[in-house]
C-alpha positions in Angstrom: 62.1 10.5 33.8 60.1 13.5 32.8 61.3 16.1 30.2 62.7 19.3 31.2 61.0 22.2 30.3 61.7 24.3 27.5 63.5 27.6 27.9 61.9 30.4 26.7 63.4 32.6 24.2 62.5 36.8 24.2 61.8 37.9 20.8 61.2 41.5 20.0 57.8 42.2 18.7 57.0 45.7 19.3 59.3 48.6 18.7 59.2 51.4 20.7 57.4 54.3 18.6 54.3 51.6 18.5 54.9 51.2 21.9 54.9 55.1 22.7 51.9 55.5 20.3 50.0 52.8 22.3 50.1 54.3 25.6 50.5 58.0 24.4 46.8 57.4 22.6 45.7 55.8 26.1 46.4 58.7 28.2 44.9 61.1 25.3 41.4 59.3 25.0 41.2 59.1 28.4 41.7 63.5 28.4 39.6 63.3 25.2 36.6 61.9 27.3 37.0 64.1 30.4 37.3 67.4 28.6 34.6 66.5 26.5 32.4 66.5 29.8 33.8 69.8 31.2 32.9 72.7 29.4 35.4 75.0 31.1 38.0 72.5 29.2 36.9 72.4 25.4 39.9 74.6 24.5 42.1 71.8 26.1 39.8 69.2 24.0 40.4 70.9 21.0 44.2 70.4 21.5 44.1 66.9 22.9 42.3 66.7 19.0 45.1 67.7 17.3 47.5 65.6 19.2 45.2 62.5 18.4 44.9 63.2 14.7 48.8 63.3 14.7 49.5 59.9 16.4 47.1 58.5 14.0 48.4 60.1 11.0 51.9 58.9 12.8 50.6 55.2 12.6 49.2 55.3 9.3 52.7 56.3 8.2 54.5 53.7 10.4 51.7 51.0 9.0 54.2 51.7 5.8 57.6 52.3 6.7 57.6 50.6 10.2 58.8 47.5 11.8 57.7 44.6 10.3 55.0 43.5 12.9 53.2 46.7 12.7 52.9 46.8 9.0 49.7 46.9 7.4 51.0 44.5 4.8 52.0 41.9 7.5 49.2 41.9 9.3 46.1 43.0 7.3 44.7 39.8 6.0 41.8 38.9 3.8 38.2 38.2 5.6 38.6 34.4 5.1 41.9 34.5 7.3 39.9 36.0 10.2 37.1 33.9 10.0 39.3 30.7 10.1 41.2 32.2 12.9 37.9 32.4 14.8 36.8 29.3 14.3 40.0 27.9 15.3 39.4 29.6 18.7 36.3 28.4 19.1 37.6 25.0 18.6 40.0 25.8 21.6 42.9 26.4 19.7 45.0 29.7 19.6 46.9 30.1 15.8 50.4 31.7 17.1 51.2 35.0 15.7 54.6 37.0 16.3 52.6 40.2 15.7 49.1 40.6 15.3 46.3 37.8 14.2 44.4 38.3 11.7 41.3 39.2 13.8 43.7 41.5 15.9 44.9 43.2 12.4 41.2 44.0 11.2 40.4 45.6 14.9 43.2 47.7 14.6 42.1 49.0 11.0 38.6 49.4 12.7 40.1 51.9 15.6 42.3 53.9 13.3 39.4 54.4 10.8 37.2 55.6 13.9 39.9 58.0 15.0 40.7 59.2 11.9 36.7 59.7 11.3 36.1 61.3 15.1 39.5 63.2 14.9 38.1 65.0 10.9 34.6 65.5 12.2 36.2 67.5 15.4 38.0 69.7 12.8 34.4 71.3 11.5 32.4 70.6 14.6 30.9 73.3 17.2 28.7 73.5 20.0 26.6 76.4 18.9 28.1 78.7 21.9 31.9 79.4 22.2 33.9 76.4 20.7 34.4 75.8 16.8 36.5 73.5 15.2 39.4 75.2 13.1 37.8 74.0 10.2 34.5 74.8 11.0 34.3 78.0 8.3 35.0 75.8 5.5 31.6 74.5 5.5 28.1 76.0 6.1 26.4 75.8 9.6 24.3 72.7 8.4 27.2 70.7 7.2 28.8 71.8 10.6 26.0 70.6 12.5 26.0 67.5 11.0 29.7 66.9 11.2 29.3 67.8 15.1 26.5 64.7 15.4 28.7 62.7 13.7 31.5 63.3 16.2 29.3 62.8 19.1 28.0 59.2 17.8 31.3 58.2 16.5 32.5 58.7 20.0 30.3 56.1 21.2 31.1 53.8 18.5 34.8 54.3 19.5 33.9 53.4 23.5 32.1 50.4 22.2 35.5 49.3 20.3 37.6 50.4 22.7 35.5 48.2 25.5 35.9 45.4 22.8 39.7 45.6 22.5 39.7 45.4 26.5 37.5 42.4 26.9 39.8 40.4 23.9 43.1 41.2 26.0 41.6 39.7 29.2 40.4 36.8 27.5 43.4 36.1 25.9 45.2 36.9 29.6 42.6 34.7 31.7 41.3 31.9 28.9 44.1 31.6 26.7 47.1 32.3 29.5 48.8 35.1 26.7 49.8 38.2 28.2 49.2 41.0 25.7 49.8 43.7 27.8 53.6 42.9 28.9 55.0 42.7 25.2 53.2 46.5 24.7 55.2 47.6 27.9 58.6 45.9 27.1 58.2 44.9 23.5 59.1 41.5 23.9 57.3 38.1 23.9 58.8 35.1 25.7 58.2 32.0 23.3 59.2 28.5 23.1 61.8 28.3 20.4 59.6 26.1 17.8 57.2 29.7 18.0 59.9 32.2 18.4 61.3 31.1 14.3 62.8 34.4 12.8 62.7 37.5 15.0 60.7 40.1 13.2 62.7 43.1 11.7 62.7 45.8 13.7 62.8 49.6 11.9 65.1 52.4 13.3 63.3 54.3 15.9 64.5 57.7 14.4 62.8 56.9 11.5 59.9 57.1 14.1 60.7 60.2 14.8 61.0 61.7 11.6 57.3 60.2 10.7 56.1 61.8 13.6 57.1 65.1 12.7 55.8 64.5 9.5 52.3 63.8 11.3 52.5 67.0 13.4 53.6 69.2 10.4 50.6 67.8 8.4 47.8 68.9 11.3 49.9 72.0 11.8 49.2 73.1 8.2 45.4 72.1 8.9 44.9 73.7 11.9 46.9 76.8 11.5 
């Protein structure tokens, strides 16, 4: 007689603030790409940049005080751990992690670093016509031009990083049969009992709101 398949358990791995951050960032980056291509929408591009910077600052704060799975201390591991995980993938294995795996953790750090570079350089950038970043007057014209060049180049690097991220998501979906999109929508992974283990600690969503208020306040003080 064949064994009955094990029932899957729903385990919450991503809290509401993290999921809202993720999808708001997706929408804002699409908007930022579009407004950058339209000269008539550069004012919107500036405001969108402020919003992206606020989200990045929120994520940095949330990576310290947020839920267990989103804390940097939990998912940023040494290069050796990332290399071992990559070797396991080459062997056809898929080591299990409730949150980010070691490679995914470094991709999150890289993405946040690129977003921070993008938003900060945008504060000092200019288009030599009408638009200047709110901190343009803090630096010389030559420095502003250099930061504008970095801003434009870094956006292409950011697009490449996003492409790698999407490729990884589809690799896990189509090859590893692990859906990473669904948990980012409802917050839960459906796991076998031996995988579920102890559910990670979730932070209070109101703490996430407080982190966002702090981030928005910092951005407001920068650009006022």
